[in-house]
PAGUZA-284019 format. One record per residue (C-alpha): residue in one letter; x, y, z. Coordinates in Angstrom, 3 decimals. Layout:
residues N
+------+----------+----------+----------+
: rest :       c1 :       c2 :       c3 :
+------+----------+----------+----------+
:    A :        X :        Y :        Z :
...
+------+----------+----------+----------+
end
This chain:
residues 292
+------+----------+----------+----------+
: rest :       c1 :       c2 :       c3 :
+------+----------+----------+----------+
:    M :  -17.588 :    9.530 :  -14.043 :
:    P :  -15.518 :   10.977 :  -15.256 :
:    V :  -13.568 :    9.954 :  -18.979 :
:    L :  -10.420 :   11.824 :  -19.227 :
:    D :   -7.820 :   11.629 :  -21.956 :
:    R :   -3.971 :   11.784 :  -21.793 :
:    D :   -2.250 :   12.150 :  -24.589 :
:    G :   -4.621 :    9.672 :  -26.295 :
:    V :   -5.235 :    7.432 :  -24.102 :
:    R :   -8.722 :    7.196 :  -21.670 :
:    L :   -8.557 :    7.312 :  -18.299 :
:    A :  -11.556 :    6.456 :  -16.336 :
:    C :  -12.134 :    7.523 :  -12.115 :
:    D :  -14.630 :    8.478 :  -10.415 :
:    F :  -14.617 :   11.928 :   -8.529 :
:    V :  -16.358 :   14.077 :   -5.584 :
:    D :  -15.378 :   16.727 :   -4.255 :
:    G :  -15.440 :   17.857 :   -1.486 :
:    P :  -14.109 :   20.787 :    1.104 :
:    R :  -12.117 :   18.260 :    3.067 :
:    Q :   -8.839 :   16.576 :    3.204 :
:    P :   -9.097 :   15.120 :   -0.560 :
:    L :   -8.075 :   11.258 :   -1.109 :
:    V :   -6.891 :    8.890 :   -3.981 :
:    F :   -7.902 :    5.137 :   -4.371 :
:    I :   -5.626 :    3.359 :   -6.159 :
:    H :   -6.543 :   -0.513 :   -6.582 :
:    G :   -4.246 :   -3.556 :   -7.214 :
:    W :   -2.820 :   -5.464 :  -10.118 :
:    C :   -6.300 :   -6.820 :  -12.478 :
:    C :   -8.528 :   -5.032 :  -10.059 :
:    D :  -10.329 :   -1.982 :  -10.823 :
:    R :  -11.722 :    1.511 :   -8.723 :
:    G :  -14.841 :    0.042 :   -7.482 :
:    Y :  -12.305 :   -2.652 :   -5.146 :
:    L :  -11.534 :    0.860 :   -2.706 :
:    A :  -15.312 :    1.383 :   -3.788 :
:    P :  -16.651 :    1.701 :    0.059 :
:    Q :  -14.243 :    3.106 :    1.535 :
:    G :  -14.027 :    5.953 :   -1.114 :
:    E :  -18.399 :    6.287 :    0.342 :
:    R :  -17.022 :    6.345 :    3.508 :
:    F :  -14.436 :    9.779 :    3.264 :
:    A :  -16.858 :   11.207 :    0.580 :
:    A :  -20.058 :   11.114 :    3.452 :
:    A :  -17.246 :   12.178 :    5.821 :
:    R :  -17.245 :   15.144 :    2.887 :
:    Q :  -13.689 :   15.000 :    2.588 :
:    A :  -12.596 :   14.855 :   -1.935 :
:    I :  -12.573 :   11.453 :   -2.555 :
:    L :  -10.458 :   11.300 :   -6.681 :
:    A :  -10.352 :    6.624 :   -7.532 :
:    P :   -8.921 :    5.881 :  -10.593 :
:    D :   -8.494 :    2.421 :  -12.611 :
:    L :   -5.552 :    2.941 :  -13.815 :
:    R :   -4.740 :    2.048 :  -17.721 :
:    G :   -4.751 :   -0.658 :  -19.030 :
:    H :   -7.562 :   -1.482 :  -15.771 :
:    G :  -11.783 :   -1.358 :  -15.608 :
:    A :  -12.693 :    1.769 :  -18.145 :
:    S :   -9.564 :    2.866 :  -18.913 :
:    D :   -8.078 :    2.275 :  -22.410 :
:    A :   -5.097 :   -0.697 :  -22.981 :
:    P :   -2.652 :    0.489 :  -25.509 :
:    E :   -0.387 :   -2.093 :  -26.166 :
:    A :    2.582 :   -0.010 :  -23.839 :
:    A :    4.412 :   -0.347 :  -21.100 :
:    Y :    2.917 :   -1.244 :  -18.025 :
:    T :    5.432 :   -0.003 :  -15.492 :
:    M :    5.028 :    2.118 :  -11.718 :
:    D :    6.061 :    5.293 :  -13.546 :
:    V :    3.845 :    5.500 :  -15.400 :
:    F :    1.059 :    4.654 :  -13.673 :
:    A :    1.749 :    6.854 :  -10.949 :
:    D :    1.804 :    9.609 :  -13.478 :
:    D :   -1.421 :    9.268 :  -14.968 :
:    V :   -2.590 :    9.235 :  -11.112 :
:    A :   -0.360 :   12.692 :  -10.058 :
:    W :   -2.076 :   13.967 :  -14.004 :
:    L :   -5.469 :   12.970 :  -13.106 :
:    A :   -5.400 :   14.263 :   -9.195 :
:    R :   -4.423 :   17.765 :  -11.252 :
:    A :   -6.561 :   17.976 :  -13.911 :
:    V :   -9.663 :   17.410 :  -11.502 :
:    G :   -8.588 :   20.288 :   -9.459 :
:    I :   -7.212 :   18.176 :   -6.166 :
:    A :   -4.096 :   19.551 :   -3.957 :
:    R :   -1.961 :   17.636 :   -2.025 :
:    P :   -4.442 :   14.607 :   -1.864 :
:    G :   -3.712 :   11.583 :    0.533 :
:    I :   -2.887 :    8.553 :   -1.296 :
:    V :   -4.379 :    4.945 :   -0.127 :
:    G :   -3.215 :    1.862 :   -2.464 :
:    H :   -3.926 :   -1.928 :   -1.950 :
:    S :   -1.597 :   -4.032 :   -3.367 :
:    M :   -0.194 :   -3.086 :   -6.479 :
:    G :   -2.097 :    0.312 :   -5.734 :
:    G :    0.436 :    0.703 :   -2.618 :
:    I :    3.247 :    0.562 :   -4.704 :
:    V :    1.618 :    3.363 :   -7.362 :
:    G :    1.738 :    5.225 :   -4.012 :
:    F :    4.639 :    4.575 :   -3.082 :
:    E :    6.045 :    5.387 :   -6.964 :
:    L :    3.815 :    8.404 :   -6.927 :
:    M :    5.806 :    9.649 :   -3.233 :
:    M :    8.878 :    9.482 :   -5.263 :
:    R :    8.207 :   11.108 :   -8.631 :
:    H :    6.298 :   14.115 :   -7.488 :
:    P :    6.950 :   14.574 :   -2.920 :
:    G :    5.395 :   18.375 :   -3.320 :
:    E :    2.144 :   16.672 :   -4.792 :
:    I :    1.231 :   14.281 :   -2.044 :
:    A :    0.480 :   14.764 :    1.531 :
:    G :    1.342 :   10.996 :    2.827 :
:    L :    0.525 :    7.443 :    1.510 :
:    V :   -1.143 :    4.056 :    3.318 :
:    M :   -0.608 :    1.023 :    1.877 :
:    I :   -2.711 :   -2.230 :    2.158 :
:    D :   -0.510 :   -5.651 :    1.386 :
:    S :    2.047 :   -3.665 :   -0.976 :
:    A :    4.984 :   -5.648 :   -1.871 :
:    V :    7.146 :   -3.209 :   -2.547 :
:    A :   10.175 :   -4.983 :   -1.753 :
:    R :    9.482 :   -8.664 :   -2.623 :
:    P :   11.223 :  -10.997 :   -0.794 :
:    A :   13.530 :  -13.712 :   -2.400 :
:    A :   11.759 :  -16.712 :   -2.947 :
:    S :    8.799 :  -15.147 :   -4.765 :
:    R :   10.762 :  -12.290 :   -6.890 :
:    A :   13.397 :  -15.074 :   -8.467 :
:    A :    9.395 :  -17.402 :   -9.394 :
:    L :    7.861 :  -13.627 :  -11.460 :
:    P :    9.893 :  -14.174 :  -14.879 :
:    A :    8.373 :  -17.501 :  -15.393 :
:    F :    5.010 :  -16.908 :  -14.375 :
:    I :    5.035 :  -13.515 :  -16.415 :
:    A :    6.181 :  -15.487 :  -19.850 :
:    K :    3.266 :  -17.750 :  -18.759 :
:    L :    0.431 :  -14.298 :  -18.779 :
:    R :    1.292 :  -13.480 :  -22.777 :
:    G :    0.701 :  -16.700 :  -24.113 :
:    P :   -2.565 :  -18.100 :  -24.646 :
:    D :   -3.562 :  -19.276 :  -21.205 :
:    A :   -3.484 :  -16.354 :  -18.827 :
:    A :   -6.365 :  -15.817 :  -18.161 :
:    T :   -6.840 :  -18.896 :  -16.604 :
:    L :   -3.402 :  -18.587 :  -15.141 :
:    V :   -4.567 :  -15.151 :  -12.953 :
:    R :   -7.781 :  -17.175 :  -12.093 :
:    D :   -5.910 :  -20.023 :  -10.381 :
:    Y :   -3.273 :  -18.102 :   -9.098 :
:    V :   -6.084 :  -15.246 :   -7.451 :
:    R :   -7.687 :  -18.262 :   -6.222 :
:    R :   -5.283 :  -20.046 :   -4.460 :
:    T :   -3.676 :  -17.687 :   -2.907 :
:    L :   -5.824 :  -14.518 :   -1.982 :
:    F :   -9.110 :  -16.071 :   -0.933 :
:    L :  -10.085 :  -17.936 :    2.608 :
:    P :  -12.113 :  -20.769 :    2.296 :
:    T :  -14.760 :  -18.634 :    3.837 :
:    D :  -14.795 :  -15.769 :    1.474 :
:    D :  -18.449 :  -15.433 :    0.225 :
:    A :  -18.670 :  -17.366 :   -2.589 :
:    A :  -21.054 :  -15.646 :   -5.562 :
:    R :  -18.469 :  -12.174 :   -4.483 :
:    Q :  -14.968 :  -15.112 :   -5.460 :
:    A :  -16.690 :  -16.680 :   -8.602 :
:    R :  -16.611 :  -12.592 :   -9.232 :
:    I :  -13.480 :  -11.181 :   -8.474 :
:    L :  -12.331 :  -13.938 :  -10.095 :
:    A :  -14.405 :  -13.862 :  -13.494 :
:    A :  -13.285 :   -9.279 :  -13.381 :
:    M :   -9.166 :  -10.279 :  -12.706 :
:    G :   -9.494 :  -12.527 :  -15.851 :
:    G :  -11.125 :  -10.609 :  -17.482 :
:    V :   -7.795 :   -7.832 :  -17.876 :
:    P :   -6.321 :   -7.755 :  -20.486 :
:    P :   -3.027 :  -10.482 :  -21.528 :
:    H :   -1.371 :   -7.740 :  -22.120 :
:    V :   -1.724 :   -5.637 :  -19.053 :
:    M :   -1.629 :   -9.112 :  -17.006 :
:    A :    1.678 :   -9.504 :  -18.204 :
:    G :    2.904 :   -5.434 :  -17.971 :
:    A :    1.737 :   -4.721 :  -14.835 :
:    L :    3.316 :   -7.492 :  -12.969 :
:    Q :    6.869 :   -7.169 :  -14.623 :
:    G :    6.276 :   -3.402 :  -14.023 :
:    M :    6.108 :   -4.378 :  -10.079 :
:    Y :    9.178 :   -6.833 :  -10.657 :
:    D :   10.938 :   -4.195 :  -12.639 :
:    F :   10.131 :   -1.653 :  -10.072 :
:    D :   13.129 :   -0.089 :   -7.824 :
:    P :   12.108 :    1.208 :   -4.355 :
:    S :   16.178 :    2.252 :   -3.383 :
:    P :   15.590 :    5.575 :   -3.968 :
:    A :   13.445 :    6.056 :   -1.426 :
:    A :   15.793 :    6.161 :    1.385 :
:    R :   17.124 :    9.015 :    0.627 :
:    I :   13.964 :   10.789 :    0.888 :
:    A :   11.817 :    8.565 :    2.915 :
:    R :   10.873 :    8.560 :    6.542 :
:    P :   10.743 :    4.943 :    9.208 :
:    P :    6.666 :    4.712 :    8.850 :
:    R :    4.451 :    6.515 :   11.278 :
:    R :    1.531 :    3.556 :   11.819 :
:    F :    2.042 :   -0.476 :   11.297 :
:    S :   -1.568 :   -2.634 :   11.489 :
:    P :   -1.083 :   -5.998 :   11.743 :
:    P :   -3.630 :   -7.975 :   11.488 :
:    T :   -5.809 :   -8.836 :   14.486 :
:    D :   -5.556 :  -12.421 :   15.100 :
:    P :   -2.304 :  -13.006 :   16.987 :
:    P :   -0.279 :  -16.101 :   15.418 :
:    P :   -0.589 :  -19.680 :   16.604 :
:    A :    2.987 :  -19.734 :   18.706 :
:    G :    5.735 :  -17.156 :   19.346 :
:    P :    5.742 :  -14.105 :   21.381 :
:    P :    1.553 :  -12.069 :   20.825 :
:    R :    1.869 :   -9.259 :   18.489 :
:    P :   -0.459 :   -6.051 :   18.707 :
:    A :   -4.376 :   -6.223 :   17.647 :
:    A :   -4.761 :   -3.517 :   14.638 :
:    G :   -4.808 :   -0.031 :   15.190 :
:    A :   -3.198 :   -0.827 :   18.421 :
:    V :    0.737 :   -0.163 :   17.618 :
:    H :    2.015 :    2.581 :   19.154 :
:    R :    2.898 :    5.498 :   16.893 :
:    H :    6.343 :    6.079 :   17.260 :
:    Q :    6.866 :    1.663 :   17.015 :
:    R :    8.309 :    3.293 :   13.811 :
:    T :   11.913 :    3.242 :   15.672 :
:    A :   12.136 :   -0.426 :   15.179 :
:    A :   13.526 :   -0.347 :   11.701 :
:    L :   15.930 :    1.524 :   13.862 :
:    R :   17.014 :   -1.593 :   15.912 :
:    S :   16.559 :   -3.920 :   12.364 :
:    H :   19.534 :   -2.209 :   10.916 :
:    A :   21.492 :   -2.014 :   13.929 :
:    A :   20.396 :   -5.669 :   14.850 :
:    R :   21.591 :   -7.284 :   11.215 :
:    G :   24.675 :   -4.320 :   11.178 :
:    D :   23.603 :   -2.444 :    7.825 :
:    R :   26.542 :   -0.652 :    8.618 :
:    A :   29.073 :    0.245 :   11.022 :
:    G :   28.259 :    2.064 :   14.297 :
:    G :   24.685 :    0.809 :   13.560 :
:    D :   24.021 :   -0.178 :   17.556 :
:    D :   25.409 :    3.176 :   18.570 :
:    R :   23.464 :    5.952 :   15.603 :
:    A :   20.476 :    3.628 :   16.294 :
:    D :   20.450 :    3.635 :   20.019 :
:    R :   21.376 :    7.706 :   20.623 :
:    R :   18.609 :    8.185 :   18.007 :
:    L :   16.497 :    6.280 :   20.035 :
:    G :   17.746 :    8.286 :   23.043 :
:    A :   16.659 :   11.529 :   21.535 :
:    L :   13.761 :   10.489 :   20.578 :
:    R :   12.459 :    9.569 :   23.835 :
:    A :   14.332 :   12.526 :   25.612 :
:    A :   12.130 :   14.260 :   23.268 :
:    R :    8.998 :   13.317 :   23.691 :
:    G :    9.538 :   13.041 :   27.409 :
:    A :    9.587 :    9.517 :   28.437 :
:    G :   11.886 :    7.285 :   30.160 :
:    P :   12.803 :    3.667 :   30.172 :
:    G :    9.015 :    2.427 :   31.286 :
:    Q :    7.293 :    5.458 :   30.918 :
:    C :    5.071 :    4.986 :   27.993 :
:    D :    3.929 :    8.670 :   26.793 :
:    D :    2.029 :    7.447 :   24.037 :
:    R :   -1.643 :    8.200 :   23.639 :
:    S :   -2.323 :    6.901 :   20.476 :
:    V :   -4.442 :    4.491 :   22.326 :
:    P :   -6.808 :    5.158 :   24.920 :
:    R :   -6.225 :    3.517 :   28.312 :
:    R :   -9.035 :    1.269 :   28.503 :
:    R :   -8.085 :   -0.309 :   24.786 :
:    R :   -4.651 :   -0.880 :   26.020 :
:    E :   -5.855 :   -2.747 :   29.067 :
:    R :   -8.130 :   -4.949 :   26.749 :
:    L :   -6.294 :   -5.957 :   24.727 :
:    G :   -3.714 :   -7.016 :   27.908 :
:    A :   -1.116 :  -10.005 :   26.673 :
:    R :   -1.631 :   -8.803 :   22.950 :
:    W :    0.007 :   -5.185 :   23.790 :
:    T :    3.173 :   -4.418 :   23.165 :
:    T :    6.775 :   -3.013 :   25.141 :
:    C :    7.114 :    1.158 :   23.437 :
:    T :    9.900 :    0.834 :   21.514 :
:    L :   11.221 :    4.141 :   22.810 :
:    C :    9.949 :    3.194 :   26.393 :
:    G :   11.814 :   -0.166 :   26.603 :
+------+----------+----------+----------+
end
């Protein structure tokens, strides 16, 4: 486990070199690099270079009394990637780690090949955002560990989760220094994703949960989403009337994409999912955005 010193802050990480596309796995709030270790091992076995850091304040890294903002985390990760000698890695971030990856893409766009975010609240719902300041204030008090364990137990576990693993995770997350708990959560609260609107492209792929909802229209299974469903964001802009002429602009863009792919209405040319797989999905398969 390398431990590298960045301006007096010791940053721990796991690094496995390899000849194929490098990946960086970034853990979530109050977690450490071990939470994504199985995924790192899987890709390392495929001879990909893997970097898995403990963000400052987490795991075996130092926890200075300082700011724990997303830009600080992102700059740490970019510095570590350069220090171990990997170029243009793909970023895989879980929860807060996805937000760190998002900030990394904004701050160092030429150094990152792509980004996968797993359950990352880049833009929080209004109710969630409104509740954060009071919770952060409580984390600065004497009962931070108890508060975090209670929050994680109530919101992040299922009744069917393994009891021993649940206890292990609760103990580890509750053991993070309180100033890091509060500081990192404050960093997520203060994070502003809006500058990315100038450089970001719509996501290429969404993978929703595998289980269909109990009511309402069916959803596709995980891994079965059309790669060109990324254009759904255009329709949502138009439907909300976010900007003048949104309907016309969205329709023109969709038409151009459809023409570029050689597909007319009802003629899906997507081959991201094998035909037999689509047939098995049946009712859960959704209509392609481009094909109407």
